[in-house]
KOLVO-534562 format. One record per residue (C-alpha): x, y, z; residue in three letters. Coordinates in pm, 1 decimal. Example, Ala and Ser with C-alpha at 12.3 -4.5 7.8 and 13.67 -1.06 7.14 Angstrom:
2
+----------+----------+----------+-----+
|       px |       py |       pz | res |
+----------+----------+----------+-----+
|   1230.0 |   -450.0 |    780.0 | ala |
|   1367.0 |   -106.0 |    714.0 | ser |
+----------+----------+----------+-----+
! end
This chain:
419
+----------+----------+----------+-----+
|       px |       py |       pz | res |
+----------+----------+----------+-----+
| -17199.3 |  -4226.0 |  -6358.8 | met |
| -17212.0 |  -4366.1 |  -6005.4 | ile |
| -17498.8 |  -4269.8 |  -5772.2 | asp |
| -17408.8 |  -3998.9 |  -5524.6 | lys |
| -17491.5 |  -4231.3 |  -5233.6 | ala |
| -17238.6 |  -4487.7 |  -5356.8 | ile |
| -16960.1 |  -4232.7 |  -5418.5 | ser |
| -17032.0 |  -4084.7 |  -5073.8 | gly |
| -17003.7 |  -4430.8 |  -4917.4 | phe |
| -16657.9 |  -4486.8 |  -5068.2 | phe |
| -16540.0 |  -4142.6 |  -4967.5 | glu |
| -16639.2 |  -4213.3 |  -4603.6 | glu |
| -16466.4 |  -4552.5 |  -4612.0 | arg |
| -16147.4 |  -4403.2 |  -4753.9 | lys |
| -16141.9 |  -4128.4 |  -4495.0 | glu |
| -16195.8 |  -4373.8 |  -4210.0 | ala |
| -15923.0 |  -4605.9 |  -4348.0 | trp |
| -15675.6 |  -4319.1 |  -4371.0 | met |
| -15748.4 |  -4199.7 |  -4015.4 | lys |
| -15688.0 |  -4553.0 |  -3887.0 | lys |
| -15361.7 |  -4614.8 |  -4074.5 | asn |
| -15199.5 |  -4271.0 |  -4100.2 | gln |
| -14954.5 |  -4174.7 |  -3827.1 | lys |
| -14826.7 |  -3830.6 |  -3732.5 | leu |
| -14464.1 |  -3941.8 |  -3774.1 | ser |
| -14512.4 |  -4032.9 |  -4143.8 | met |
| -14325.9 |  -3838.2 |  -4407.8 | ser |
| -14498.3 |  -3686.7 |  -4708.8 | asp |
| -14375.8 |  -3973.6 |  -4924.5 | asp |
| -14513.4 |  -4227.8 |  -4683.0 | glu |
| -14848.6 |  -4051.9 |  -4674.8 | val |
| -14849.9 |  -4049.4 |  -5053.9 | leu |
| -14782.8 |  -4424.8 |  -5064.8 | leu |
| -15059.7 |  -4480.3 |  -4806.7 | leu |
| -15301.3 |  -4284.5 |  -5020.1 | gln |
| -15215.1 |  -4496.8 |  -5323.6 | glu |
| -15267.2 |  -4810.1 |  -5115.8 | lys |
| -15603.9 |  -4668.4 |  -4999.3 | cys |
| -15707.3 |  -4598.0 |  -5355.1 | ala |
| -15616.0 |  -4959.6 |  -5451.7 | glu |
| -15803.8 |  -5097.7 |  -5148.3 | glu |
| -16119.6 |  -4911.8 |  -5241.0 | phe |
| -16094.0 |  -4935.5 |  -5617.3 | ala |
| -16452.2 |  -5015.6 |  -5724.5 | leu |
| -16380.7 |  -5356.2 |  -5883.8 | his |
| -16147.5 |  -5464.6 |  -5603.9 | thr |
| -16385.6 |  -5365.5 |  -5322.3 | trp |
| -16692.0 |  -5508.6 |  -5494.1 | leu |
| -16520.9 |  -5842.4 |  -5551.4 | ser |
| -16418.8 |  -5864.2 |  -5185.7 | asn |
| -16759.3 |  -5751.4 |  -5063.9 | ala |
| -16946.3 |  -6002.3 |  -5280.0 | ala |
| -16744.7 |  -6284.0 |  -5124.3 | lys |
| -16825.8 |  -6162.4 |  -4775.6 | arg |
| -17192.6 |  -6090.1 |  -4840.6 | ala |
| -17296.8 |  -6447.8 |  -4763.9 | gly |
| -17162.7 |  -6407.1 |  -4408.9 | gln |
| -17451.7 |  -6167.1 |  -4343.4 | ile |
| -17819.9 |  -6266.8 |  -4359.2 | ser |
| -18102.6 |  -6016.4 |  -4406.6 | ile |
| -18369.6 |  -6070.1 |  -4140.7 | ser |
| -18667.8 |  -5876.8 |  -4011.8 | thr |
| -18680.4 |  -6086.6 |  -3696.2 | his |
| -18321.7 |  -6178.7 |  -3588.6 | pro |
| -18303.0 |  -6474.8 |  -3357.7 | cys |
| -18015.0 |  -6319.4 |  -3162.5 | thr |
| -18251.7 |  -6078.4 |  -2991.3 | phe |
| -18393.2 |  -6384.0 |  -2808.8 | ser |
| -18047.0 |  -6517.1 |  -2720.4 | his |
| -17698.1 |  -6401.1 |  -2836.6 | pro |
| -17596.8 |  -6764.3 |  -2904.7 | ser |
| -17915.0 |  -6860.7 |  -3092.2 | ala |
| -17752.8 |  -6814.3 |  -3435.8 | arg |
| -17604.4 |  -7161.2 |  -3460.8 | lys |
| -17678.9 |  -7500.6 |  -3309.1 | asn |
| -17612.5 |  -7868.3 |  -3381.1 | asn |
| -17848.7 |  -7859.5 |  -3677.9 | asn |
| -17672.7 |  -7569.3 |  -3847.2 | gly |
| -17749.8 |  -7197.9 |  -3873.1 | tyr |
| -18092.4 |  -7080.6 |  -3760.3 | val |
| -18305.5 |  -6971.2 |  -4061.7 | thr |
| -18297.8 |  -6593.8 |  -4122.6 | ala |
| -18662.0 |  -6486.2 |  -4127.2 | ile |
| -18778.7 |  -6218.5 |  -4372.8 | ile |
| -19142.2 |  -6133.7 |  -4299.1 | ala |
| -19308.2 |  -5984.9 |  -4606.8 | glu |
| -19644.0 |  -5867.9 |  -4473.7 | val |
| -19871.3 |  -5620.2 |  -4649.5 | glu |
| -19989.6 |  -5313.7 |  -4458.0 | ala |
| -20356.3 |  -5307.0 |  -4361.1 | glu |
| -20563.9 |  -5047.6 |  -4181.3 | asn |
| -20653.0 |  -5289.5 |  -3900.7 | asp |
| -20540.5 |  -5077.7 |  -3607.5 | gly |
| -20269.3 |  -5322.3 |  -3507.0 | leu |
| -19900.5 |  -5244.2 |  -3435.9 | leu |
| -19743.0 |  -5527.6 |  -3626.8 | arg |
| -19500.9 |  -5623.5 |  -3900.6 | ser |
| -19601.4 |  -5460.8 |  -4227.5 | gly |
| -19803.9 |  -5177.0 |  -4071.8 | asn |
| -19496.7 |  -4964.9 |  -3988.0 | val |
| -19229.2 |  -4875.2 |  -4242.1 | ala |
| -18908.0 |  -4983.2 |  -4067.6 | val |
| -18547.9 |  -5066.7 |  -4158.0 | glu |
| -18466.2 |  -5424.8 |  -4249.4 | thr |
| -18213.4 |  -5577.3 |  -4012.1 | asp |
| -17929.6 |  -5825.2 |  -4069.1 | ala |
| -17721.2 |  -6064.2 |  -3861.7 | leu |
| -17406.8 |  -6263.2 |  -3904.7 | gly |
| -17030.5 |  -6188.6 |  -3912.2 | asn |
| -16968.5 |  -5844.1 |  -3772.8 | ala |
| -16672.7 |  -5806.9 |  -4013.5 | ala |
| -16918.9 |  -5793.2 |  -4304.9 | ala |
| -17140.6 |  -5517.6 |  -4169.0 | leu |
| -16995.0 |  -5271.4 |  -4419.5 | asp |
| -17139.5 |  -5487.8 |  -4700.2 | val |
| -17488.0 |  -5462.1 |  -4550.4 | his |
| -17449.7 |  -5085.4 |  -4515.9 | lys |
| -17343.9 |  -5065.6 |  -4883.8 | phe |
| -17638.6 |  -5271.0 |  -5007.3 | leu |
| -17876.8 |  -5066.1 |  -4791.0 | ser |
| -17774.5 |  -4733.6 |  -4950.4 | leu |
| -18074.9 |  -4541.6 |  -5086.9 | arg |
| -18036.9 |  -4454.7 |  -5448.2 | met |
| -18174.2 |  -4136.9 |  -5607.1 | glu |
| -18506.0 |  -4312.3 |  -5671.6 | asp |
| -18539.0 |  -4384.6 |  -5297.4 | gly |
| -18492.3 |  -4760.1 |  -5331.8 | arg |
| -18207.8 |  -4949.4 |  -5166.2 | pro |
| -17919.4 |  -5074.5 |  -5382.7 | leu |
| -18008.2 |  -5435.9 |  -5294.9 | met |
| -18346.0 |  -5397.1 |  -5464.6 | met |
| -18174.3 |  -5268.1 |  -5778.6 | his |
| -17947.7 |  -5574.0 |  -5781.6 | ile |
| -18243.3 |  -5807.2 |  -5729.3 | gln |
| -18428.5 |  -5649.6 |  -6024.4 | glu |
| -18111.1 |  -5615.4 |  -6233.6 | glu |
| -18182.7 |  -5251.7 |  -6303.1 | ser |
| -17965.9 |  -5039.8 |  -6528.2 | glu |
| -17805.5 |  -4882.1 |  -6223.2 | leu |
| -17707.3 |  -5225.5 |  -6091.4 | ala |
| -17571.1 |  -5338.5 |  -6430.7 | lys |
| -17357.4 |  -5023.3 |  -6467.7 | lys |
| -17219.5 |  -5072.0 |  -6117.2 | leu |
| -17144.9 |  -5445.8 |  -6136.5 | leu |
| -17064.1 |  -5502.1 |  -6503.2 | phe |
| -16694.8 |  -5527.2 |  -6570.9 | phe |
| -16732.6 |  -5833.5 |  -6786.6 | asn |
| -17006.4 |  -6095.4 |  -6823.1 | thr |
| -16858.6 |  -6347.1 |  -6579.9 | ser |
| -16778.9 |  -6084.1 |  -6315.9 | asp |
| -17132.6 |  -5949.5 |  -6332.7 | tyr |
| -17291.8 |  -6284.4 |  -6250.8 | glu |
| -17040.2 |  -6355.0 |  -5978.5 | val |
| -17091.3 |  -6020.0 |  -5809.2 | leu |
| -17471.3 |  -6024.9 |  -5845.4 | lys |
| -17502.0 |  -6381.4 |  -5701.9 | asn |
| -17258.3 |  -6297.8 |  -5423.2 | gly |
| -17460.1 |  -6000.8 |  -5305.2 | phe |
| -17791.9 |  -6185.6 |  -5341.1 | leu |
| -17656.8 |  -6456.6 |  -5109.2 | ala |
| -17735.2 |  -6215.3 |  -4826.1 | met |
| -18104.1 |  -6278.9 |  -4892.8 | leu |
| -18081.4 |  -6654.0 |  -4926.2 | glu |
| -18048.2 |  -6931.7 |  -4671.5 | ser |
| -17803.2 |  -7219.8 |  -4737.8 | glu |
| -18035.9 |  -7457.3 |  -4554.9 | glu |
| -18307.9 |  -7645.5 |  -4740.8 | gln |
| -18539.4 |  -7645.9 |  -4439.9 | glu |
| -18637.6 |  -7407.9 |  -4165.5 | asn |
| -18417.8 |  -7442.1 |  -3858.0 | ile |
| -18486.7 |  -7299.7 |  -3513.7 | thr |
| -18289.4 |  -7295.4 |  -3187.5 | ser |
| -18359.9 |  -7436.1 |  -2845.5 | ser |
| -18250.4 |  -7096.7 |  -2712.8 | lys |
| -18558.8 |  -6930.2 |  -2870.0 | ile |
| -18881.3 |  -6946.7 |  -2674.2 | lys |
| -19109.1 |  -7213.0 |  -2824.8 | gln |
| -19484.1 |  -7213.2 |  -2823.5 | val |
| -19709.8 |  -7501.4 |  -2924.5 | tyr |
| -20009.3 |  -7348.0 |  -3101.4 | phe |
| -20327.7 |  -7560.9 |  -3154.7 | pro |
| -20414.8 |  -7608.1 |  -3520.8 | val |
| -20683.1 |  -7848.8 |  -3655.5 | asp |
| -20671.3 |  -8086.8 |  -3361.2 | gly |
| -20289.4 |  -8089.5 |  -3355.6 | asp |
| -20012.8 |  -7849.7 |  -3253.8 | tyr |
| -19783.0 |  -7633.2 |  -3461.8 | his |
| -19451.9 |  -7528.5 |  -3305.5 | gln |
| -19378.2 |  -7154.8 |  -3318.6 | leu |
| -19053.8 |  -6976.9 |  -3240.7 | ser |
| -19122.2 |  -6635.9 |  -3086.5 | ile |
| -18897.2 |  -6373.3 |  -3248.4 | leu |
| -18868.8 |  -5995.0 |  -3212.4 | ser |
| -18914.4 |  -5751.1 |  -3494.5 | asn |
| -18597.5 |  -5548.4 |  -3443.9 | ser |
| -18709.3 |  -5289.8 |  -3698.5 | gly |
| -19010.7 |  -5205.8 |  -3480.8 | leu |
| -18794.3 |  -5205.8 |  -3166.5 | ile |
| -18562.3 |  -4938.8 |  -3305.7 | tyr |
| -18831.0 |  -4744.1 |  -3485.9 | his |
| -18994.3 |  -4704.2 |  -3144.9 | leu |
| -18659.0 |  -4587.6 |  -3000.3 | lys |
| -18627.7 |  -4333.1 |  -3285.7 | lys |
| -18977.7 |  -4195.5 |  -3214.5 | arg |
| -18920.5 |  -4175.2 |  -2840.2 | ile |
| -18583.8 |  -3998.4 |  -2887.9 | asp |
| -18752.9 |  -3750.6 |  -3121.3 | thr |
| -19021.0 |  -3679.2 |  -2858.0 | ile |
| -18763.5 |  -3636.7 |  -2586.3 | arg |
| -18453.5 |  -3489.2 |  -2746.1 | phe |
| -18537.7 |  -3315.5 |  -3074.6 | ser |
| -18413.9 |  -2956.3 |  -3108.9 | asp |
| -18769.0 |  -2828.1 |  -3107.9 | glu |
| -18845.6 |  -3006.1 |  -2779.0 | val |
| -18523.1 |  -2885.3 |  -2618.5 | lys |
| -18616.8 |  -2528.3 |  -2711.0 | glu |
| -18968.2 |  -2564.4 |  -2568.2 | leu |
| -18837.6 |  -2727.3 |  -2252.9 | arg |
| -18595.8 |  -2440.0 |  -2205.7 | glu |
| -18882.1 |  -2191.2 |  -2246.4 | lys |
| -19076.9 |  -2375.0 |  -1980.1 | lys |
| -18778.4 |  -2366.2 |  -1746.3 | arg |
| -18752.7 |  -1989.2 |  -1795.8 | lys |
| -19132.6 |  -1952.7 |  -1764.8 | asn |
| -19153.9 |  -1803.4 |  -2112.6 | glu |
| -19475.8 |  -1820.3 |  -2321.9 | pro |
| -19509.0 |  -2056.1 |  -2619.4 | ser |
| -19791.8 |  -2129.9 |  -2867.9 | asp |
| -19701.3 |  -2498.1 |  -2878.6 | thr |
| -19650.1 |  -2760.2 |  -2612.5 | gly |
| -19448.3 |  -3077.9 |  -2589.4 | phe |
| -19496.8 |  -3428.6 |  -2456.9 | ser |
| -19318.4 |  -3609.6 |  -2176.1 | glu |
| -19276.9 |  -3989.9 |  -2149.8 | leu |
| -19239.7 |  -4123.8 |  -1799.3 | tyr |
| -19127.7 |  -4456.1 |  -1647.5 | asn |
| -18916.3 |  -4555.4 |  -1948.9 | leu |
| -18670.7 |  -4839.5 |  -1915.0 | thr |
| -18359.9 |  -4898.2 |  -2129.2 | thr |
| -18275.9 |  -5250.1 |  -2229.0 | ile |
| -17941.2 |  -5359.6 |  -2367.6 | gly |
| -17875.7 |  -5631.2 |  -2625.6 | tyr |
| -17531.0 |  -5784.4 |  -2664.3 | gly |
| -17354.9 |  -5618.1 |  -2379.3 | gly |
| -17019.1 |  -5477.3 |  -2490.1 | thr |
| -17053.3 |  -5640.1 |  -2835.6 | lys |
| -17379.7 |  -5509.9 |  -2983.4 | pro |
| -17249.0 |  -5595.3 |  -3331.7 | gln |
| -17286.4 |  -5966.5 |  -3248.0 | asn |
| -17665.7 |  -5922.9 |  -3223.0 | ile |
| -17757.7 |  -5744.5 |  -3546.4 | ser |
| -17680.3 |  -5451.6 |  -3772.5 | val |
| -17959.2 |  -5233.1 |  -3627.3 | leu |
| -17856.3 |  -5320.1 |  -3276.6 | asn |
| -17499.9 |  -5218.0 |  -3347.7 | asn |
| -17615.8 |  -4896.0 |  -3515.1 | lys |
| -17810.1 |  -4805.2 |  -3202.2 | asn |
| -17534.9 |  -4897.9 |  -2956.6 | gly |
| -17726.9 |  -5203.8 |  -2835.5 | gly |
| -17976.1 |  -4989.3 |  -2643.6 | lys |
| -18352.6 |  -4984.2 |  -2686.4 | ala |
| -18641.0 |  -4831.7 |  -2487.7 | his |
| -18926.3 |  -5012.6 |  -2313.2 | leu |
| -19248.3 |  -4827.8 |  -2244.8 | leu |
| -19417.2 |  -4860.4 |  -1909.4 | his |
| -19635.4 |  -5173.4 |  -1937.0 | ala |
| -19775.7 |  -5223.9 |  -1587.8 | met |
| -20151.2 |  -5285.2 |  -1561.9 | pro |
| -20356.3 |  -4972.9 |  -1483.0 | pro |
| -20410.5 |  -4883.6 |  -1119.1 | ser |
| -20786.3 |  -4930.8 |  -1070.8 | ile |
| -20945.6 |  -4715.9 |   -805.7 | glu |
| -21175.5 |  -4910.1 |   -576.7 | ala |
| -21533.0 |  -4789.6 |   -606.7 | arg |
| -21729.6 |  -4743.3 |   -291.5 | ser |
| -22020.6 |  -4608.9 |   -497.4 | ile |
| -22144.7 |  -4773.2 |   -819.1 | arg |
| -22392.4 |  -4624.0 |  -1054.6 | phe |
| -22677.9 |  -4876.6 |  -1104.2 | pro |
| -22728.6 |  -5042.6 |  -1442.6 | lys |
| -23079.0 |  -5179.2 |  -1391.1 | arg |
| -23236.7 |  -5065.6 |  -1059.5 | asp |
| -23120.4 |  -4825.0 |   -789.9 | phe |
| -23318.5 |  -5011.4 |   -520.4 | phe |
| -23156.7 |  -5344.8 |   -596.7 | gln |
| -22799.6 |  -5237.8 |   -678.3 | glu |
| -22731.8 |  -4922.3 |   -475.8 | ser |
| -22925.2 |  -4994.8 |   -156.6 | leu |
| -22923.1 |  -5295.0 |     72.6 | thr |
| -23135.0 |  -5340.4 |    385.1 | pro |
| -22816.7 |  -5440.3 |    575.6 | trp |
| -22686.7 |  -5083.0 |    548.4 | glu |
| -22983.3 |  -4973.0 |    760.9 | met |
| -23009.9 |  -5283.0 |    977.8 | lys |
| -23001.7 |  -5091.8 |   1308.5 | glu |
| -23288.2 |  -4865.8 |   1193.6 | val |
| -23504.3 |  -5159.0 |   1077.7 | phe |
| -23442.6 |  -5342.5 |   1407.6 | his |
| -23542.7 |  -5033.2 |   1604.6 | ala |
| -23857.9 |  -5013.8 |   1392.4 | leu |
| -23921.9 |  -5384.4 |   1459.8 | his |
| -23903.6 |  -5316.9 |   1835.0 | thr |
| -24180.3 |  -5053.1 |   1791.2 | ile |
| -24395.7 |  -5290.7 |   1583.2 | phe |
| -24356.5 |  -5557.3 |   1852.7 | ala |
| -24504.7 |  -5341.9 |   2133.9 | thr |
| -24850.9 |  -5436.1 |   2265.2 | asp |
| -24981.1 |  -5083.2 |   2288.2 | tyr |
| -25018.0 |  -4781.2 |   2066.5 | asn |
| -24993.3 |  -4416.5 |   2170.7 | asn |
| -24861.4 |  -4084.0 |   2051.4 | gln |
| -24500.5 |  -4155.1 |   2154.3 | lys |
| -24503.1 |  -4491.3 |   1981.0 | ile |
| -24627.9 |  -4336.9 |   1661.0 | arg |
| -24376.8 |  -4051.9 |   1678.4 | glu |
| -24099.8 |  -4307.1 |   1731.9 | gly |
| -24218.8 |  -4502.5 |   1426.6 | lys |
| -24234.2 |  -4191.7 |   1208.2 | tyr |
| -23888.2 |  -4091.6 |   1332.5 | tyr |
| -23748.7 |  -4427.1 |   1214.3 | arg |
| -23923.4 |  -4385.5 |    876.7 | tyr |
| -23763.1 |  -4039.8 |    841.9 | gln |
| -23421.0 |  -4187.9 |    923.9 | gln |
| -23466.2 |  -4441.5 |    638.6 | leu |
| -23570.9 |  -4165.6 |    396.9 | ile |
| -23264.7 |  -3957.6 |    497.3 | asp |
| -23036.6 |  -4258.5 |    433.7 | arg |
| -23189.8 |  -4308.4 |     89.1 | ile |
| -23142.5 |  -3937.7 |     16.5 | thr |
| -22773.1 |  -3958.3 |    110.3 | glu |
| -22728.6 |  -4256.3 |   -119.7 | lys |
| -22908.2 |  -4066.7 |   -398.3 | met |
| -22653.9 |  -3778.6 |   -378.6 | trp |
| -22362.8 |  -4024.3 |   -374.4 | ala |
| -22489.1 |  -4203.3 |   -685.9 | val |
| -22557.8 |  -3870.8 |   -862.2 | arg |
| -22196.8 |  -3770.6 |   -796.6 | ser |
| -22056.2 |  -4059.9 |  -1000.8 | val |
| -22319.0 |  -4052.1 |  -1277.6 | ala |
| -22102.3 |  -3847.1 |  -1514.1 | ala |
| -21820.8 |  -4109.3 |  -1520.5 | thr |
| -22013.7 |  -4432.9 |  -1465.4 | gln |
| -22337.3 |  -4397.2 |  -1657.2 | tyr |
| -22333.7 |  -4549.5 |  -2007.2 | phe |
| -22651.8 |  -4485.2 |  -2205.1 | glu |
| -22594.9 |  -4770.5 |  -2449.4 | asp |
| -22589.1 |  -5038.5 |  -2177.2 | thr |
| -22810.9 |  -4883.1 |  -1913.3 | ser |
| -23141.3 |  -5060.9 |  -1834.1 | gln |
| -23264.7 |  -4810.0 |  -1577.0 | leu |
| -23631.6 |  -4722.3 |  -1578.8 | lys |
| -23715.5 |  -4376.6 |  -1706.3 | arg |
| -23814.2 |  -4236.6 |  -1367.3 | tyr |
| -23479.9 |  -4347.8 |  -1218.6 | gln |
| -23286.9 |  -4182.1 |  -1501.4 | lys |
| -23471.6 |  -3858.5 |  -1442.6 | ile |
| -23405.5 |  -3891.5 |  -1070.6 | trp |
| -23031.0 |  -3971.0 |  -1087.9 | leu |
| -22889.7 |  -3798.1 |  -1398.3 | leu |
| -22803.6 |  -3428.0 |  -1410.8 | asp |
| -22903.5 |  -3399.2 |  -1775.9 | lys |
| -23264.3 |  -3450.0 |  -1664.7 | phe |
| -23251.9 |  -3175.7 |  -1401.7 | ser |
| -23501.8 |  -2959.1 |  -1585.2 | gln |
| -23740.0 |  -3260.6 |  -1632.2 | thr |
| -23715.3 |  -3319.7 |  -1256.8 | arg |
| -23838.1 |  -2969.4 |  -1188.1 | glu |
| -24118.6 |  -2960.5 |  -1449.6 | leu |
| -24267.9 |  -3314.9 |  -1439.4 | glu |
| -24451.3 |  -3488.1 |  -1154.9 | glu |
| -24521.6 |  -3837.0 |  -1292.0 | thr |
| -24166.4 |  -3963.7 |  -1232.9 | trp |
| -24181.8 |  -3833.7 |   -873.2 | leu |
| -24504.0 |  -4021.7 |   -807.7 | glu |
| -24344.7 |  -4345.0 |   -929.8 | glu |
| -24036.7 |  -4284.4 |   -720.1 | leu |
| -24222.5 |  -4212.4 |   -395.3 | thr |
| -24429.9 |  -4532.5 |   -433.6 | glu |
| -24112.4 |  -4732.8 |   -502.2 | glu |
| -23939.3 |  -4588.4 |   -189.1 | ile |
| -24237.5 |  -4682.6 |     27.0 | ala |
| -24239.9 |  -5038.9 |   -111.0 | arg |
| -23866.6 |  -5067.5 |    -58.2 | trp |
| -23894.1 |  -4963.5 |    307.9 | ile |
| -24159.0 |  -5227.8 |    372.7 | gln |
| -23960.9 |  -5493.8 |    187.2 | his |
| -23638.5 |  -5385.8 |    351.8 | gly |
| -23789.0 |  -5429.8 |    698.4 | tyr |
| -23894.3 |  -5782.8 |    609.8 | glu |
| -23551.2 |  -5874.1 |    474.3 | lys |
| -23364.2 |  -5720.6 |    761.9 | ser |
| -23543.5 |  -5893.2 |   1055.6 | val |
| -23608.2 |  -6219.3 |    873.0 | gly |
| -23857.1 |  -6464.7 |   1022.2 | lys |
| -23929.0 |  -6236.2 |   1315.4 | ala |
| -24090.1 |  -5969.9 |   1095.9 | phe |
| -24442.5 |  -5857.0 |   1172.0 | ile |
| -24681.1 |  -5832.4 |    876.9 | met |
| -24773.0 |  -5476.4 |    788.3 | gln |
| -25102.1 |  -5401.2 |    607.8 | gly |
| -25211.5 |  -5140.2 |    358.5 | lys |
| -25265.5 |  -4880.6 |    631.1 | ala |
| -24899.0 |  -4902.4 |    736.5 | glu |
| -24785.1 |  -4876.4 |    374.3 | tyr |
| -24997.5 |  -4561.1 |    341.4 | gln |
| -24835.5 |  -4411.5 |    650.6 | asp |
| -24490.5 |  -4473.0 |    498.6 | ile |
| -24600.0 |  -4329.9 |    164.4 | leu |
| -24740.4 |  -4017.9 |    333.1 | asp |
| -24404.5 |  -3949.9 |    501.3 | ile |
| -24217.2 |  -4011.3 |    173.6 | val |
| -24449.1 |  -3765.3 |     -3.9 | ile |
| -24380.1 |  -3508.8 |    267.3 | gln |
| -24010.0 |  -3536.0 |    172.4 | asn |
| -24059.4 |  -3553.5 |   -204.5 | lys |
| -23893.3 |  -3219.6 |   -283.2 | glu |
| -23557.5 |  -3345.1 |   -158.7 | val |
| -23553.6 |  -3595.3 |   -443.0 | phe |
| -23566.9 |  -3333.6 |   -720.2 | arg |
+----------+----------+----------+-----+
! end
């Protein structure tokens, strides 16, 4: 008994042959003669014998060279070797050959595509017919055995699709070549496309975009109707064509898909320029620079350079200190605003008091503890003194402990704004 997939294949072939050859003007007798001819044409032994002879015109390949160039199949050295990559699947997180169950492709004479389709039929056990022939299963023997000699001829004819006539691997100049360094020398690689992956991707994308379920959900959205489930949209897709008007000249899978495949958007991400960066080690080194407050430091230097001291001079000096503290406070709020997206605990080297100061998750600690605030106010006072020196350069006027204490007192007066 022939497998249902095989009998279905022959019924489809017969129906297509009749549609092609039958004409409306034919008489009943002519139609009957045509049916008899069709039955002869697709008689099992006749068709198998013809198919086995043509099988060698098609080569099974997981990475057809024609996807690189339509004319890459043959060159002066002969036919390019048909590559069959047999790679085991591994849970390595890579999208590669072996990790996705895809159809095996084939390339060669387009007139023999029906043979490939026949050998790719899935039997009741889920395995393709070609695998049964390779393993000489009972199914294959029942199908091919008419007599001993015929069985060997048919089997070897079909298996020729898996074999290369060449004794050595042959590539083509039309395929992109890469010289890969190996042990102090170079190994030449021909870069080929896994057509099974290409069209498996197309199948998945078409399911996401055009399945009946998605069409129904999209219609509900258009009508503003509720739904318990959502659907995905893929944007910026590009369609690429292989083979032009003759996709059958590229490969079997290419012909099956009309020569069209999808390309996902592969542009590099658009990176937003950051005007504010959350510090990794020290707020006062990475988030503040004296040059941002240069005009304030120079105004302060003018006050330090005066020969006299009175109430107005002191008020002017304290005013400049307050300006610096206000600038630091503004920067604090800016840094806090990006903490949620830019702070990474595993790599951060911030001191504890700066983490409490800048991160929202320590907001309660900021309110309850005082030690961190004492460390912070002292650091701000030191930074102001150091910033003045850096800003005015060699012209700076040395400030003693008393001046540092004046700065610290003003910072302490503002300490609540840092919580």
